[in-house]
All heavy atoms as an XYZ file, in Angstrom:
825
protein
N       7.704      8.595     20.991
C       6.692      8.935     21.965
C       6.272     10.401     21.842
O       5.114     10.714     22.002
C       7.249      8.632     23.364
C       6.231      8.787     24.441
S       5.014      7.496     24.277
C       4.166      7.676     25.797
N       7.235     11.270     21.546
C       6.901     12.683     21.405
C       5.891     12.907     20.295
O       5.002     13.740     20.422
C       8.151     13.489     21.091
C       8.940     13.833     22.267
C       9.999     14.836     21.877
N      11.121     14.651     22.768
C      12.354     14.908     22.472
N      12.651     15.352     21.278
N      13.304     14.718     23.339
N       6.045     12.157     19.204
C       5.139     12.319     18.073
C       3.718     11.923     18.472
O       2.763     12.579     18.063
C       5.626     11.478     16.898
C       5.056     11.947     15.588
O       4.588     13.073     15.478
N       5.084     11.084     14.595
N       3.577     10.858     19.258
C       2.245     10.435     19.702
C       1.596     11.499     20.577
O       0.397     11.776     20.454
C       2.335      9.112     20.466
C       2.728      7.963     19.573
O       2.609      8.045     18.361
N       3.217      6.888     20.175
N       2.365     12.100     21.463
C       1.844     13.160     22.331
C       1.429     14.367     21.491
O       0.380     14.982     21.732
C       2.897     13.549     23.393
C       2.462     14.768     24.183
C       3.169     12.380     24.316
N       2.226     14.685     20.503
C       1.921     15.812     19.614
C       0.615     15.562     18.853
O      -0.240     16.451     18.754
C       3.087     15.991     18.645
C       3.081     17.245     17.850
C       4.354     17.246     16.990
C       4.592     18.531     16.308
N       5.798     18.494     15.478
N       0.460     14.354     18.330
C      -0.764     14.012     17.591
C      -1.973     14.040     18.516
O      -3.034     14.572     18.162
C      -0.601     12.640     16.907
C       0.420     12.736     15.778
C      -1.931     12.124     16.375
C       0.809     11.400     15.180
N      -1.836     13.463     19.710
C      -2.955     13.435     20.658
C      -3.339     14.841     21.089
O      -4.537     15.167     21.192
C      -2.585     12.588     21.870
N      -2.354     15.702     21.338
C      -2.634     17.077     21.736
C      -3.358     17.834     20.626
O      -4.334     18.539     20.878
C      -1.322     17.801     22.096
O      -0.649     17.054     23.098
C      -1.579     19.203     22.574
N      -2.884     17.667     19.409
C      -3.533     18.326     18.271
C      -4.962     17.825     18.098
O      -5.895     18.618     17.878
C      -2.728     18.078     16.982
O      -1.393     18.535     17.176
C      -3.346     18.789     15.803
N      -5.155     16.510     18.221
C      -6.493     15.930     18.079
C      -7.433     16.480     19.157
O      -8.570     16.860     18.864
C      -6.423     14.404     18.160
C      -7.764     13.737     18.114
C      -8.462     13.659     16.931
C      -8.323     13.215     19.269
C      -9.707     13.055     16.885
C      -9.563     12.615     19.235
C     -10.262     12.532     18.039
N      -6.969     16.532     20.399
C      -7.810     17.049     21.479
C      -8.120     18.536     21.293
O      -9.238     18.986     21.568
C      -7.146     16.802     22.829
C      -7.135     15.353     23.294
C      -6.324     15.214     24.573
C      -8.554     14.847     23.492
N      -7.151     19.302     20.822
C      -7.378     20.729     20.590
C      -8.413     20.948     19.488
O      -9.341     21.758     19.641
C      -6.064     21.418     20.236
N      -8.275     20.207     18.397
C      -9.228     20.347     17.293
C     -10.612     19.879     17.727
O     -11.628     20.511     17.400
C      -8.724     19.581     16.051
C      -9.796     19.497     14.984
C      -7.476     20.251     15.498
N     -10.679     18.793     18.469
C     -11.969     18.295     18.963
C     -12.609     19.308     19.905
O     -13.823     19.556     19.840
C     -11.786     16.940     19.680
O     -11.183     16.019     18.773
C     -13.097     16.384     20.160
N     -11.806     19.909     20.778
C     -12.334     20.935     21.682
C     -12.888     22.128     20.931
O     -13.964     22.652     21.259
N     -12.159     22.587     19.912
C     -12.648     23.705     19.097
C     -13.941     23.347     18.381
O     -14.867     24.166     18.272
C     -11.577     24.135     18.097
C     -10.360     24.836     18.680
C      -9.307     25.053     17.598
C     -10.773     26.166     19.301
N     -14.025     22.107     17.909
C     -15.238     21.681     17.213
C     -16.424     21.639     18.173
O     -17.524     22.069     17.833
C     -15.004     20.311     16.567
C     -16.195     19.786     15.839
C     -16.740     20.286     14.695
C     -16.993     18.662     16.208
N     -17.824     19.540     14.324
C     -17.999     18.526     15.247
C     -16.943     17.753     17.258
C     -18.955     17.532     15.294
C     -17.895     16.757     17.304
C     -18.888     16.649     16.343
N     -16.221     21.112     19.389
C     -17.301     21.065     20.378
C     -17.740     22.485     20.746
O     -18.945     22.759     20.878
C     -16.858     20.264     21.624
C     -17.839     20.430     22.764
C     -16.700     18.795     21.274
N     -16.778     23.401     20.912
C     -17.140     24.795     21.176
C     -17.948     25.392     20.030
O     -18.906     26.145     20.244
C     -15.888     25.632     21.420
C     -15.193     25.440     22.769
C     -13.903     26.228     22.819
C     -16.120     25.854     23.896
N     -17.559     25.068     18.797
C     -18.299     25.583     17.643
C     -19.705     24.997     17.595
O     -20.652     25.674     17.174
C     -17.553     25.272     16.362
N     -19.869     23.745     18.030
C     -21.201     23.135     18.050
C     -22.117     23.835     19.051
O     -23.333     23.909     18.845
C     -21.104     21.652     18.413
C     -20.714     20.683     17.315
C     -20.598     19.274     17.891
C     -21.722     20.691     16.191
N     -21.573     24.324     20.151
C     -22.378     24.936     21.210
C     -22.789     26.376     20.891
O     -23.634     26.936     21.581
C     -21.608     24.908     22.519
C     -21.402     23.494     23.023
C     -20.697     23.505     24.356
N     -20.480     22.158     24.816
C     -21.304     21.497     25.625
N     -22.417     22.070     26.031
N     -21.013     20.283     26.013
N     -22.190     26.965     19.885
C     -22.534     28.334     19.509
C     -23.889     28.368     18.807
O     -24.339     27.389     18.227
C     -21.463     28.921     18.588
C     -20.102     29.028     19.205
C     -20.086     29.986     20.374
O     -20.701     31.054     20.316
N     -19.397     29.614     21.435
N     -24.514     29.531     18.845
C     -25.794     29.724     18.152
C     -25.497     30.227     16.740
O     -25.121     31.378     16.543
C     -26.663     30.751     18.907
C     -27.064     30.315     20.289
C     -27.945     29.072     20.253
O     -28.751     28.907     19.345
N     -27.779     28.196     21.233
N     -25.601     29.347     15.788
C     -25.336     29.674     14.396
C     -26.640     29.626     13.626
O     -27.639     29.088     14.083
C     -24.374     28.672     13.763
C     -23.047     28.498     14.438
C     -22.694     27.524     15.283
C     -21.907     29.337     14.306
N     -21.398     27.674     15.699
C     -20.883     28.788     15.103
C     -21.634     30.492     13.590
C     -19.627     29.347     15.213
C     -20.378     31.059     13.686
C     -19.383     30.491     14.495
N     -26.608     30.143     12.421
C     -27.753     29.960     11.535
C     -27.795     28.479     11.148
O     -26.787     27.774     11.256
C     -27.609     30.845     10.294
O     -26.528     30.414      9.504
N     -28.944     27.959     10.711
C     -29.027     26.528     10.387
C     -28.009     26.074      9.340
O     -27.474     24.972      9.434
C     -30.455     26.360      9.867
C     -31.222     27.473     10.480
C     -30.248     28.611     10.621
N     -27.706     26.912      8.362
C     -26.751     26.534      7.328
C     -25.345     26.388      7.914
O     -24.630     25.418      7.637
C     -26.749     27.572      6.204
N     -24.938     27.315      8.750
C     -23.608     27.260      9.365
C     -23.541     26.101     10.360
O     -22.531     25.395     10.443
C     -23.260     28.607     10.039
C     -21.955     28.508     10.802
C     -23.204     29.720      9.008
N     -24.614     25.877     11.106
C     -24.648     24.771     12.070
C     -24.483     23.437     11.346
O     -23.793     22.535     11.841
C     -25.953     24.806     12.863
N     -25.102     23.313     10.170
C     -24.984     22.066      9.404
C     -23.537     21.853      8.953
O     -23.001     20.755      9.034
C     -25.926     22.105      8.196
C     -25.880     20.873      7.377
C     -26.466     19.680      7.649
C     -25.192     20.699      6.132
N     -26.197     18.782      6.674
C     -25.412     19.364      5.717
C     -24.414     21.524      5.334
C     -24.884     18.865      4.549
C     -23.904     21.022      4.164
C     -24.135     19.709      3.779
N     -22.886     22.924      8.502
C     -21.491     22.829      8.062
C     -20.601     22.440      9.238
O     -19.712     21.593      9.105
C     -21.030     24.157      7.421
C     -19.523     24.160      7.202
C     -21.756     24.397      6.115
N     -20.830     23.035     10.405
C     -20.028     22.716     11.585
C     -20.227     21.253     11.975
O     -19.271     20.581     12.369
C     -20.390     23.668     12.751
C     -19.755     23.190     14.054
C     -19.949     25.082     12.432
N     -21.432     20.754     11.841
C     -21.709     19.360     12.219
C     -20.992     18.365     11.310
O     -20.586     17.306     11.761
C     -23.212     19.086     12.195
C     -23.950     19.741     13.330
C     -25.446     19.563     13.208
O     -25.944     19.073     12.190
N     -26.168     19.975     14.236
N     -20.857     18.683     10.031
C     -20.224     17.718      9.114
C     -18.725     17.938      8.940
O     -18.079     17.225      8.171
C     -20.908     17.726      7.724
C     -20.725     19.060      7.025
C     -22.364     17.330      7.835
C     -21.062     19.006      5.556
N     -18.140     18.882      9.669
C     -16.699     19.127      9.554
C     -15.845     17.883      9.824
O     -14.887     17.645      9.087
C     -16.276     20.263     10.486
C     -16.422     21.675      9.911
C     -16.060     22.709     10.968
C     -15.585     21.867      8.680
N     -16.131     17.061     10.841
C     -15.293     15.871     11.041
C     -15.328     14.911      9.849
O     -14.300     14.349      9.468
C     -15.880     15.209     12.289
C     -16.564     16.312     13.007
C     -17.083     17.227     11.941
N     -16.503     14.742      9.245
C     -16.588     13.852      8.084
C     -15.823     14.447      6.906
O     -15.119     13.739      6.196
C     -18.045     13.611      7.684
C     -18.182     12.536      6.625
S     -19.858     12.221      6.054
C     -20.784     12.161      7.532
N     -15.928     15.746      6.718
C     -15.185     16.413      5.658
C     -13.677     16.258      5.877
O     -12.928     15.978      4.935
C     -15.579     17.894      5.604
C     -14.788     18.700      4.623
C     -15.031     18.603      3.259
C     -13.767     19.547      5.046
C     -14.287     19.330      2.343
C     -13.019     20.276      4.146
C     -13.288     20.165      2.800
O     -12.550     20.876      1.908
N     -13.245     16.418      7.127
C     -11.817     16.275      7.437
C     -11.348     14.848      7.176
O     -10.257     14.637      6.643
C     -11.572     16.664      8.891
N     -12.156     13.861      7.542
C     -11.779     12.463      7.332
C     -11.683     12.131      5.844
O     -10.722     11.492      5.401
C     -12.788     11.544      8.015
C     -12.464     10.070      8.034
C     -11.205      9.826      8.856
C     -13.625      9.292      8.617
N     -12.644     12.587      5.062
C     -12.624     12.335      3.616
C     -11.443     13.070      2.971
O     -10.750     12.507      2.110
C     -13.971     12.745      2.969
C     -13.892     12.735      1.456
C     -15.086     11.825      3.449
N     -11.185     14.287      3.401
C     -10.042     15.038      2.863
C      -8.728     14.334      3.186
O      -7.833     14.240      2.328
C     -10.010     16.451      3.435
O     -11.162     17.151      3.053
N      -8.600     13.836      4.412
C      -7.397     13.100      4.795
C      -7.237     11.844      3.947
O      -6.136     11.501      3.531
C      -7.447     12.739      6.283
C      -6.279     11.922      6.732
C      -5.025     12.496      6.847
C      -6.429     10.584      7.015
C      -3.934     11.746      7.260
C      -5.353      9.823      7.433
C      -4.103     10.403      7.550
N      -8.347     11.155      3.660
C      -8.292      9.962      2.821
C      -7.818     10.275      1.407
O      -6.973      9.562      0.853
N      -8.351     11.340      0.818
C      -7.923     11.723     -0.524
C      -6.460     12.151     -0.533
O      -5.711     11.823     -1.456
C      -8.790     12.850     -1.087
C     -10.111     12.374     -1.621
C     -11.293     12.975     -1.209
C     -10.186     11.337     -2.524
C     -12.509     12.546     -1.699
C     -11.393     10.899     -3.021
C     -12.556     11.503     -2.600
N      -6.047     12.875      0.502
C      -4.648     13.285      0.599
C      -3.752     12.048      0.700
O      -2.717     11.971      0.033
C      -4.452     14.197      1.806
C      -3.010     14.492      2.095
C      -2.300     15.410      1.325
C      -2.333     13.851      3.129
C      -0.968     15.680      1.572
C      -1.000     14.111      3.386
C      -0.323     15.020      2.617
O       0.993     15.276      2.860
N      -4.146     11.090      1.520
C      -3.349      9.872      1.681
C      -3.246      9.113      0.369
O      -2.163      8.637      0.004
C      -3.965      8.973      2.755
O      -3.971      9.622      3.991
N      -4.354      8.980     -0.353
C      -4.320      8.296     -1.646
C      -3.425      9.031     -2.641
O      -2.684      8.395     -3.403
C      -5.732      8.158     -2.207
C      -6.614      7.105     -1.560
C      -8.026      7.169     -2.125
C      -6.032      5.723     -1.747
N      -3.486     10.344     -2.633
C      -2.650     11.121     -3.548
C      -1.167     10.935     -3.221
O      -0.344     10.754     -4.125
C      -3.024     12.605     -3.481
N      -0.821     10.950     -1.940
C       0.579     10.782     -1.545
C       1.062      9.380     -1.909
O       2.152      9.210     -2.461
C       0.756     11.052     -0.031
C       2.111     10.584      0.450
C       0.575     12.526      0.249
N       0.243      8.367     -1.625
C       0.628      6.990     -1.964
C       0.789      6.843     -3.473
O       1.752      6.239     -3.949
C      -0.398      5.992     -1.403
C      -0.308      5.956      0.125
C      -0.181      4.601     -1.975
C      -1.431      5.197      0.785
N      -0.151      7.384     -4.244
C      -0.056      7.312     -5.705
C       1.181      7.995     -6.227
O       1.867      7.476     -7.123
N       1.505      9.151     -5.670
C       2.703      9.867     -6.103
C       3.962      9.078     -5.771
O       4.880      8.977     -6.589
C       2.759     11.257     -5.456
C       4.058     11.964     -5.717
C       4.324     12.527     -6.960
C       5.034     12.046     -4.734
C       5.529     13.164     -7.213
C       6.239     12.680     -4.978
C       6.478     13.238     -6.213
O       7.665     13.858     -6.467
N       4.008      8.511     -4.564
C       5.195      7.751     -4.156
C       5.382      6.506     -5.012
O       6.500      6.133     -5.339
C       5.103      7.346     -2.677
C       5.004      8.488     -1.727
C       6.274      9.275     -1.674
N       6.053     10.453     -0.850
C       6.974     10.995     -0.102
N       8.179     10.520     -0.071
N       6.692     12.059      0.608
N       4.271      5.855     -5.371
C       4.371      4.672     -6.232
C       4.813      5.075     -7.638
O       5.648      4.413     -8.251
C       3.024      3.911     -6.271
C       3.004      2.868     -7.363
C       2.753      3.260     -4.921
N       4.264      6.180     -8.137
C       4.606      6.623     -9.488
C       6.055      7.100     -9.589
O       6.691      6.931    -10.629
C       3.670      7.742     -9.924
N       6.581      7.664     -8.516
C       7.948      8.192     -8.571
C       8.947      7.272     -7.870
O      10.029      7.722     -7.503
C       7.992      9.581     -7.932
O       7.681      9.480     -6.556
N       8.590      6.016     -7.705
C       9.483      5.064     -7.048
C      10.719      4.877     -7.913
O      10.618      4.594     -9.104
C       8.771      3.727     -6.851
C       9.510      2.772     -5.974
C       9.503      2.944     -4.607
C      10.223      1.707     -6.498
C      10.169      2.072     -3.773
C      10.903      0.835     -5.685
C      10.877      1.021     -4.313
N      11.905      5.032     -7.340
C      13.116      4.922     -8.156
C      13.364      3.482     -8.611
O      13.105      2.535     -7.869
C      14.228      5.394     -7.218
C      13.703      5.155     -5.858
C      12.209      5.322     -5.946
N      13.840      3.347     -9.837
C      14.152      2.021    -10.347
C      15.647      1.768    -10.196
O      16.455      2.687    -10.280
C      13.768      1.901    -11.833
O      14.458      2.925    -12.558
C      12.276      2.058    -12.034
N      15.980      0.520     -9.971
C      17.378      0.125     -9.823
C      17.666     -0.967    -10.842
O      17.355     -2.137    -10.596
C      17.655     -0.384     -8.414
S      17.420      0.846     -7.153
N      18.241     -0.629    -11.999
C      18.520     -1.644    -13.007
C      19.456     -2.733    -12.496
O      19.298     -3.903    -12.843
C      19.165     -0.867    -14.147
C      18.857      0.558    -13.911
C      18.610      0.703    -12.455
N      20.421     -2.361    -11.649
C      21.343     -3.367    -11.125
C      20.611     -4.389    -10.268
O      20.858     -5.590    -10.350
C      22.452     -2.698    -10.283
C      23.296     -1.697    -11.026
C      22.671     -0.293    -10.997
O      21.808     -0.025    -10.139
O      23.028      0.514    -11.859
N      19.702     -3.902     -9.429
C      18.941     -4.807     -8.573
C      18.026     -5.700     -9.404
O      17.827     -6.876     -9.084
C      18.119     -4.011     -7.568
N      17.494     -5.175    -10.495
C      16.634     -5.967    -11.369
C      17.409     -7.104    -12.017
O      16.953     -8.246    -12.071
C      16.020     -5.074    -12.444
O      15.273     -5.839    -13.355
N      18.607     -6.785    -12.496
C      19.450     -7.810    -13.127
C      19.843     -8.876    -12.106
O      19.777    -10.082    -12.379
C      20.703     -7.165    -13.757
C      21.708     -8.207    -14.190
C      20.307     -6.285    -14.937
N      20.205     -8.446    -10.902
C      20.586     -9.397     -9.856
C      19.412    -10.292     -9.470
O      19.568    -11.495     -9.292
C      21.086     -8.636     -8.629
C      21.537     -9.545     -7.511
C      22.012     -8.774     -6.301
O      22.197     -7.541     -6.398
O      22.189     -9.414     -5.256
N      18.215     -9.705     -9.367
C      17.032    -10.492     -9.018
C      16.720    -11.519    -10.105
O      16.411    -12.674     -9.808
C      15.840     -9.567     -8.796
C      14.523    -10.238     -8.416
C      14.674    -11.005     -7.103
C      13.428     -9.209     -8.313
N      16.824    -11.134    -11.380
C      16.573    -12.068    -12.471
C      17.594    -13.209    -12.452
O      17.254    -14.370    -12.677
C      16.624    -11.347    -13.818
C      15.480    -10.385    -14.049
C      14.146    -11.082    -14.098
O      14.025    -12.216    -14.556
N      13.117    -10.421    -13.581
N      18.857    -12.878    -12.152
C      19.893    -13.908    -12.064
C      19.592    -14.876    -10.921
O      19.692    -16.094    -11.082
C      21.259    -13.256    -11.854
C      22.420    -14.243    -11.840
C      23.749    -13.562    -11.585
N      23.762    -12.669    -10.444
C      23.825    -13.069     -9.160
N      23.862    -14.349     -8.870
N      23.853    -12.173     -8.185
N      19.176    -14.353     -9.774
C      18.851    -15.213     -8.637
C      17.638    -16.100     -8.938
O      17.586    -17.256     -8.507
C      18.599    -14.373     -7.395
C      19.850    -13.748     -6.834
C      19.569    -12.841     -5.649
O      18.393    -12.733     -5.237
O      20.529    -12.246     -5.141
N      16.673    -15.577     -9.681
C      15.504    -16.379    -10.066
C      15.937    -17.532    -10.957
O      15.496    -18.674    -10.788
C      14.440    -15.494    -10.756
C      13.790    -14.564     -9.737
C      13.384    -16.349    -11.449
C      12.879    -13.519    -10.335
N      16.810    -17.244    -11.936
C      17.288    -18.307    -12.821
C      18.081    -19.357    -12.045
O      17.944    -20.560    -12.296
C      18.134    -17.711    -13.949
C      17.356    -16.885    -14.984
C      18.328    -16.244    -15.969
C      16.346    -17.745    -15.705
N      18.928    -18.906    -11.097
C      19.685    -19.856    -10.278
C      18.756    -20.726     -9.445
O      18.950    -21.942     -9.345
C      20.649    -19.100     -9.357
C      21.834    -18.493    -10.048
C      22.681    -17.672     -9.083
O      22.398    -17.681     -7.867
O      23.622    -17.024     -9.562
N      17.751    -20.130     -8.842
C      16.809    -20.896     -8.025
C      16.026    -21.880     -8.880
O      15.796    -23.033     -8.476
C      15.854    -19.941     -7.303
N      15.611    -21.443    -10.070
C      14.873    -22.337    -10.964
C      15.746    -23.521    -11.378
O      15.295    -24.665    -11.396
C      14.391    -21.571    -12.188
C      13.516    -22.416    -13.103
C      12.962    -21.631    -14.263
N      11.974    -20.693    -13.779
C      11.792    -19.474    -14.266
N      12.544    -19.036    -15.253
N      10.863    -18.679    -13.771
N      17.025    -23.264    -11.698
C      17.940    -24.343    -12.082
C      18.169    -25.298    -10.912
O      18.187    -26.521    -11.090
C      19.263    -23.762    -12.567
N      18.317    -24.756     -9.704
C      18.528    -25.586     -8.522
C      17.302    -26.457     -8.243
O      17.431    -27.660     -7.967
C      18.837    -24.689     -7.323
C      19.195    -25.485     -6.088
O      19.948    -26.466     -6.224
O      18.716    -25.119     -4.992
N      16.119    -25.876     -8.330
C      14.898    -26.649     -8.084
C      14.649    -27.679     -9.175
O      14.125    -28.767     -8.919
C      13.697    -25.710     -7.942
C      13.696    -24.844     -6.678
C      12.554    -23.840     -6.728
C      13.590    -25.707     -5.434
N      15.030    -27.365    -10.407
C      14.899    -28.333    -11.492
C      15.868    -29.492    -11.269
O      15.515    -30.655    -11.461
C      15.176    -27.657    -12.847
O      14.256    -26.577    -13.013
C      14.985    -28.626    -13.993
N      17.083    -29.189    -10.827
C      18.064    -30.241    -10.567
C      17.624    -31.145     -9.423
O      17.891    -32.357     -9.437
C      19.420    -29.617    -10.240
N      16.928    -30.596     -8.452
C      16.448    -31.398     -7.324
C      15.150    -32.135     -7.641
O      14.682    -32.924     -6.838
C      16.235    -30.500     -6.105
C      17.531    -29.985     -5.534
C      17.271    -29.109     -4.327
C      18.589    -28.605     -3.765
N      18.385    -27.727     -2.615
N      14.551    -31.845     -8.789
C      13.335    -32.534     -9.196
C      12.052    -31.890     -8.704
O      10.977    -32.446     -8.866
N      12.159    -30.724     -8.105
C      10.961    -30.033     -7.634
C      10.209    -29.418     -8.805
O       8.986    -29.469     -8.871
C      11.328    -28.962     -6.588
C      10.113    -28.168     -6.161
C      12.009    -29.600     -5.388
N      10.945    -28.845     -9.748
C      10.355    -28.265    -10.959
C      10.732    -29.114    -12.157
O      11.775    -29.767    -12.177
C      10.878    -26.847    -11.189
C      10.483    -25.782    -10.187
C      11.156    -24.466    -10.553
C       8.988    -25.611    -10.136
N       9.863    -29.084    -13.161
C      10.186    -29.760    -14.420
C      10.933    -28.785    -15.311
O      10.746    -27.573    -15.218
C       8.899    -30.209    -15.112
C       8.174    -31.290    -14.347
C       6.959    -31.797    -15.104
O       6.878    -31.546    -16.315
O       6.121    -32.423    -14.481
N      11.783    -29.303    -16.192
C      12.481    -28.402    -17.117
C      11.482    -27.642    -17.983
O      10.422    -28.160    -18.322
C      13.333    -29.335    -17.960
C      13.367    -30.623    -17.244
C      12.157    -30.678    -16.370
N      11.828    -26.435    -18.337
C      10.905    -25.622    -19.136
C      10.784    -26.137    -20.558
O       9.723    -26.132    -21.142
C      11.364    -24.182    -19.143
C      11.376    -23.609    -17.723
C      11.478    -22.169    -17.761
N      10.095    -21.704    -17.685
C       9.741    -20.456    -17.556
N      10.645    -19.541    -17.523
N       8.496    -20.096    -17.479
N      11.882    -26.565    -21.156
C      11.859    -27.108    -22.512
C      12.819    -28.285    -22.584
O      13.813    -28.345    -21.877
C      12.278    -26.053    -23.535
C      11.296    -24.920    -23.689
C      11.732    -23.946    -24.753
O      12.863    -24.055    -25.257
O      10.936    -23.075    -25.091
N      12.519    -29.206    -23.484
C      13.425    -30.331    -23.695
C      14.488    -29.923    -24.698
O      14.479    -28.811    -25.220
C      12.633    -31.558    -24.211
O      11.975    -31.197    -25.419
C      11.618    -32.015    -23.184
N      15.406    -30.813    -24.989
C      16.519    -30.499    -25.894
C      16.027    -30.154    -27.295
O      16.638    -29.334    -27.988
C      17.479    -31.674    -25.949
N      14.908    -30.769    -27.743
C      14.424    -30.481    -29.097
C      13.515    -29.248    -29.146
O      12.938    -28.946    -30.189
C      13.708    -31.705    -29.674
C      12.537    -32.154    -28.816
O      12.337    -31.566    -27.733
O      11.833    -33.084    -29.223
N      13.376    -28.541    -28.031
C      12.604    -27.300    -28.038
C      11.134    -27.474    -27.697
O      10.399    -26.505    -27.670
N      10.704    -28.697    -27.437
C       9.309    -28.919    -27.102
C       9.122    -28.861    -25.591
O      10.029    -29.181    -24.835
C       8.844    -30.284    -27.618
C       8.873    -30.388    -29.121
C       8.371    -31.741    -29.533
C       8.434    -31.899    -31.042
N       8.049    -33.226    -31.457
N       7.938    -28.465    -25.187
C       7.650    -28.431    -23.767
C       7.399    -29.852    -23.273
O       6.794    -30.662    -23.970
C       6.426    -27.566    -23.491
C       6.702    -26.100    -23.707
C       5.582    -25.263    -23.205
C       5.952    -23.799    -23.358
N       4.960    -22.933    -22.826
N       7.857    -30.178    -22.079
C       7.661    -31.542    -21.574
C       6.208    -31.793    -21.208
O       5.442    -30.868    -20.961
C       8.547    -31.578    -20.334
C       8.670    -30.166    -19.908
C       8.593    -29.350    -21.165
N       5.863    -33.085    -21.221
C       4.503    -33.462    -20.828
C       4.350    -33.276    -19.334
O       5.294    -33.415    -18.576
C       4.224    -34.931    -21.182
C       4.206    -35.181    -22.673
C       3.874    -36.615    -22.969
N       4.844    -37.529    -22.323
C       4.522    -38.665    -21.695
N       3.297    -39.037    -21.637
N       5.450    -39.398    -21.153
N       3.135    -32.990    -18.920
C       2.891    -32.872    -17.499
C       2.737    -34.242    -16.883
O       2.093    -35.109    -17.443
C       1.612    -32.059    -17.252
C       1.758    -30.631    -17.672
C       0.676    -29.789    -17.060
C       0.897    -28.368    -17.485
N       0.930    -27.477    -16.422
N       3.394    -34.432    -15.760
C       3.279    -35.710    -15.060
C       2.055    -35.693    -14.178
O       1.672    -34.656    -13.645
C       4.511    -35.933    -14.194
C       5.745    -36.209    -14.999
C       6.841    -36.675    -14.101
N       7.423    -35.498    -13.414
C       8.394    -35.580    -12.530
N       8.882    -36.737    -12.187
N       8.878    -34.506    -11.964
N       1.470    -36.852    -14.006
C       0.345    -36.975    -13.095
C       0.910    -37.127    -11.684
O       1.933    -37.807    -11.499
C      -0.553    -38.165    -13.453
O       0.255    -39.342    -13.453
C      -1.171    -37.978    -14.819
N       0.267    -36.540    -10.690
C       0.788    -36.660     -9.347
C       0.679    -38.083     -8.815
O      -0.245    -38.822     -9.164
C      -0.109    -35.708     -8.530
C      -1.274    -35.413     -9.373
C      -0.896    -35.699    -10.790
N       1.650    -38.464     -8.009
C       1.641    -39.803     -7.426
C       0.652    -39.869     -6.277
O       0.478    -38.907     -5.535
C       3.030    -40.160     -6.911
C       4.034    -40.236     -8.019
C       5.378    -40.603     -7.461
N       6.383    -40.455     -8.502
C       7.655    -40.563     -8.300
N       8.105    -40.805     -7.095
N       8.497    -40.421     -9.287
N       0.055    -41.044     -6.143
C      -0.933    -41.203     -5.080
C      -0.293    -41.502     -3.757
O       0.792    -41.867     -3.572
C      -1.885    -42.328     -5.439
């Protein structure tokens, strides 16, 4: 809850400063910059967010043990489903792929 109050307070303070800046008598060039500041801030926040997400994805730690365990669990599940008849075997004893069955009506 404290974080929400902090964010709301910061947002209201920045919005208040922006409204005060809008009410000032500026030259047309400065007034235009003040008017587009919220859009600039939103676009900057978007680029920052994309950069952080990209960095986190690129530096995501790999776990070889978890990968091996996941592959083992996939093979176990595939064998279990094949034994129950949900999946067809991947290859027959002679190395050929099995024919596809037509679905029952």
